[in-house]
N, C-alpha and C positions, 0 to 999 in steps of 0.2 A: 753107719748111723749110731748116734748115741741117745740116751734118755737122761732126763734131768728135771729138776724142780726150779721154777722161776722164783728167785728170792729178792730181786730188785728190778724196778722199772724206772727208766730215766728218759722217757719219751720214745726216741727211736731205738734205744738200746735196751736189751733185757739181759740180766745177769742170771745164768743158769748154773745150779750146783749139780754136778754129775753124781752118779752112784758111787764113784770113787772119792768124792769129796772135793773135786777140783771145781773152781768157779770160773766160768768162761763168759765173755760178752757175746751176745747173739743178736742178730736182726731177724726180721720176718721175711720169709721167702715172698718175692714179689707177687706171684700168682695167688698166694694165700690171702693177700690183701683185697683181691678182686671178687670175693665171694659174697658181696652184698652185706657185709658185716655192718651193723648199725652202731657199733661202738667206736669211740675215738681211738681206743687201744684194744685191738683184738686179743692181745695176750695180757694176762693179769698175774700179779704175784700170787703164788699158790698153785699155778697151773703146772701139770706134768706135761712135758713136751718131748718131741723127738727132733733132733737136729743133726746136721752134718757139719763137719769141721773143715774149715778152709786152710790153705797153706800158711796163712798169716796167723792162725791160732784162734780166730773168732769163729762163731757158729752161725748157721742159717737154719732157723726154725721152720720145719715143714709140716708138722702136725701137732695138735693139742689133744690130749686125752679128754674124754667126756668129763665134765665137771659135776660133782655131787651137788654143788650150789655155788652161788656167787652173790656179791653185794655191789650195788651200783649207785651212782648219783647222776642226776641229769647234767648233760654236758652244756658248757657255755657256748660250744660250737653248734650253731643252730642247724647245720647240715647233718649233724649226727644226733642220734637219740639219747645216748648215755655214755658215761665213762665207767668202765669196770674198775672197781677198787681192789677187790681181792676175791679169791676163789678157794673152794675146798676147805671151808671153815667149819670148826666145831661150835664156836660161839662168838658173839659180838660183844665187845666191851665199849660202852659209851661213857666217857668221862664228862662230868657236869660240874660247873661251878656257879655259885650264886652271885659272885662278883669277881672282878679282876681275872677274866672277863665274866659277864653275866651270860649264862646259857638260857636262851628263851625257850619257853615251854613248847611252842609250836615246832621249834627245831627238834626237840626231843621226840615229839610225837611223829614228825615226818620220818625221822630215822627209824623209829620203831615200826612204822608202817612198811618201810622198805625191807627191814629185816623179817617182818612177819610174812611179807609177800614171797620171800625166798626160804621161809621156814628155818630161819637161823635164830636160835635162842639168844636173848640179849640180857646182859647184866648191866646195871647202872652203878657207876662209882661216883659218889658225890664228894669231890675233892676240896681241899683247902678249908676243911671245917675248923682249923685252928684260927682262921681269920675272922670267923663270924661272931657277931654280937649275939646276945641272948635271943633277940627277936629273929635274927637270921637263922640261928640254930633251930628255932621253933618252926620257921618256914621250911627249912631243910627236912626236919622230921615229918612235917605234914606231906611234903612231896614224896618222901620215901614210903610213907604209909599209903599214899595214893597209888604209886606204881607197884608196890608190893601187893596191894589188894587186887590189882588187875592180873598179877601173875609174873611180874618182872622182879627178880631178886635185886635188892638195892642195899648198898652199904655206904657208910660214911668213911672218909679217908683223909688223912693228913700226911702228906709226904714230908712235911717239916718235922713232925713229932713221931712219925712212923705208926700212927694210930691205924690199926686194922691191916697193916702191911702183911702180916702173916696170913690173914684170911685171904688177902689178894693172891698171895703165892699159892695157896691151896686151890683157889678157884681156877687159876691159870695152869696148874700142874698137869702135864702130860696131854695138853690139848693144843689145837691150833686156834688162836684167838685173833680176831681183827680188832685193833685198838683205834677208836675214833673219838672225835670231839672238836670243838672250836679251837683255834690257835690260842695257846696260852693257858689251857686247862691243866697241863702238867703231864702230858703223854711222854715226852722225852725224859722228864725227871723221873717218872715211874720206871722207865726202862733202865736208867742209870742206877736206880736204887736196887732193882732186881739183880743187876750185874754191873758193878762199878767199872769193870774192864771195857764195857762197851763205849763209854765216853761219847754218847749221843749228844749232839749240839743242842743246847737250850738257849732261850732268849728271855730277857726281862719283858715285863708288860709295858706297853707304851703308856707313858704318863699322860699324854695328850688325850688319847681316846680311851684309856683304861681297858684296852683290848690287847689280844695277843698278836705277836708278830709271827709270821710263818717261819718255823725253823725246820720242819720236815717238808721238803718240796716234792718228794717221790715216795711211793709205797716201798717198804722194805721189810723183809722177814728176818727176825732175830731168833737165834737158837740159844736155849738155856738148858740147864741140867734136867735130867729125868724126862727128856723128850718134849719139854715145853717149847712151843713156838709162838711168837707174837708178830703179827703183821702191823707195823706202824703205818698210819696213813697221813697224808697231808691234812693240815688244819682245814676243816670243812665249814663253810659259812651257811650252806643250805642244801636241802635235799629235795629233789623232785620225785615224782612217781612216773614210772614207765610201764606201759602195757597193763595198767589197771584201769578198768572202766569206772565211771561214776556209780554204776549199779553194783559193782563189786567192792567199792572202797570200804564200806562199813564192815566187811568180813575181816579186815585187818586191824580193827579196833575191837579187841576181845569182848569188852564189856558191852559195847554197842551191839555187836553180833549176838551176844547172849540175850539181850532184851528184845532184839528185833524179831525173835521167834514168836512174840506175842502181838506183833503188829497185825492190824486187820487185813492189810493188803500185802501180798507177797513181794510186790515190786516197790514197796515203800522206800523212799530216799531219806526219810526222817528229817524233813524240813518243815513242811506245813500240812502234811496229810492228816486226815481225820483218824482218830483212834490209833495214833502212833504210840506204841509202848516205849520207844526210845525217848521221845519228847516228854512223856509222862515221867520217865525215870530221871531225866534231867531236872524236871520241876521238883521231884521228890528227893533230889540230891543223891540218888543212887548211881548216877553217872555224873562225874565232875564237870562243871561248866568249862574249865580250861580244856579238857579233852574234847568236849563237844565243839568248842570254838575251833580247835585244830581240825576236827573232822569237817566242819562247815567251810573253813578256809581252803582246805584241800579240794573239797567238792566244787567250790567257786572257781578255783584255779582250773580244774578240769573242764568246767563249763565254758570258761573263757577260751581255752585252747580249742574246744570243739567249735565255738562260734567263729574263731579265726580261720 
């Protein structure tokens, strides 16, 4: 038996880096699949696994070490609950753009809820700031102030002019980071700038939709100097929530949770209850309307699933 780290997932195949540095293609042992696993992919990039080697040189994964954490997205396959994106992560990096393509605020907030649920610190990179007009730069600064005020480190970034690229290197240094964002926000370009030898495939923005084309189709871990590791993920259009009840949801919005302690009722959902401190904070602009709208939209989604 051998031990190794899963560094790439391509559907049915997983590429495992052994302790000796060899990279081997592996599949999952058939019986392992039958344990009632609710994910479309029971093995994730970042997993430490045990596997046996066949005569053909491929491996058969028989065990996965306990994960310290993981991050997921809701699966498009309705028979499964979620898709594992990555595991054993030190921090999550969400890349955001105000145009080409535009990252919607609800997408940002859904991602942050997912990361909060698994206790993964998240940092926001606002990319393509070289493209923005004075008005758009003002909007970006307002968003950075909003999320920084909640507790999420936020930096502006231009991969074209290399603005703040050194700060990015420092943030990523010696950590395992999962890199996420919509297609076209610049994840592959960032990896290539951190190490030009990687030659990660990039793609131009679609002129018709002004949105990104998928260039990363599978999660993959990249290794850099000083122990830095980055897990690049496929371009993600949306995040769902799994195993969070509507009564728990507000716990994963830090500013809503903070104000909720002053609500009259301990089971307040912060929708239309009397003497709700959260609604009062929204009215007084202590909680942003965009964040509250994201909370309300997620709550509505949960209630729809419950009714179905």
